[in-house]
C-alpha positions, 0 to 999 in steps of 0.5 A: 873204338869210339871217341867223342867230343861235346857234339860228335862221336866217332865209332865203328859202324854197325850193320844198321848204319849201312843204309845211311853210309850208302846214301853218303857214298852217293853224296860223295860221288855227286861231290866228286862229279861221278854220280853214276860211279857207285854200284854197291848195295846195302847187301854188298856192304854187309857182305864185304864189311863182315856184317853177316854170315860170319864172312871175312871183312875186306873193309872197315868203317867208322861213322861220325854221329851227333851226340844226343845233346847236340841233336837236342840243341839242333832240334831246339834251334829248329823249333825256335826258328821254325817261322823263319825257315824256308819250306824246304828246311829240315823238320824235327823228324828229318833232323832225327834221321840225320844222326849220322853226319859222316863216315869213313871206309878203310882197309889194311894194305901191306908195304914191302918197305914198311909193313902193315899200312892203312888205306883210307878209301873214303872220308866224308862229312855232310856239307851242313856239318863242315866248318865245325872241326868234325872232319878233323875229329874223324880224321884224327880218330882214323890216324889213332886207329891206324897207330893202335893197329900197328900201321907204319903209314896212312895212305889215301888219294885225293882228286887234283881239284879237291880243295880238301887237299889243303886240309890234308896238308895241314894234317901233315900229309904229303902229296907223293904225286908231287914229291916222289912222282908216284902215279895211281893206276887201275884196271877196271873189271872190263879191262881185267876180263879182256886181259884174262881172255887174251891170256887164255888164248 
């Protein structure tokens, strides 16, 4: 699947995108104030995304990619303003490596009330590419993908303090914690091991 605007393309991720995706996963964790959270490697993503050895994919991913025309526009702008830019600003070479400016990771779940469901684990757009409508483009592409694949609902979680909540409300999303009082629970690996050890005694 791919959709495009004059500036960006939303497409399915490829194996060669995984390094950039992993970098953006860390950027998202930094934003969420959990910098030590991600423990994945590129190899983990390749295995779990079904990119190698023909194994089953437990997640899917889409990326937000600048079109060649947009890259050329940004490079021309950078060249024209080179003398005005601080020394820390991106060079033309660095700009080319930032072709991927966002990503999403998702998988299918199942509702015993409504059947097949779409679960959005991550959605991220690099800060310097926000306020251009790219996030909306990526989000709408994901919703379209969910509909095309027979999903009856589109689920995701958001940190309570994250200002993106207002964006999701504008997209029509409902906060179930407020309206239906659903609470999100989790067992981490340590608690899972403890529980199984207790059960075997």
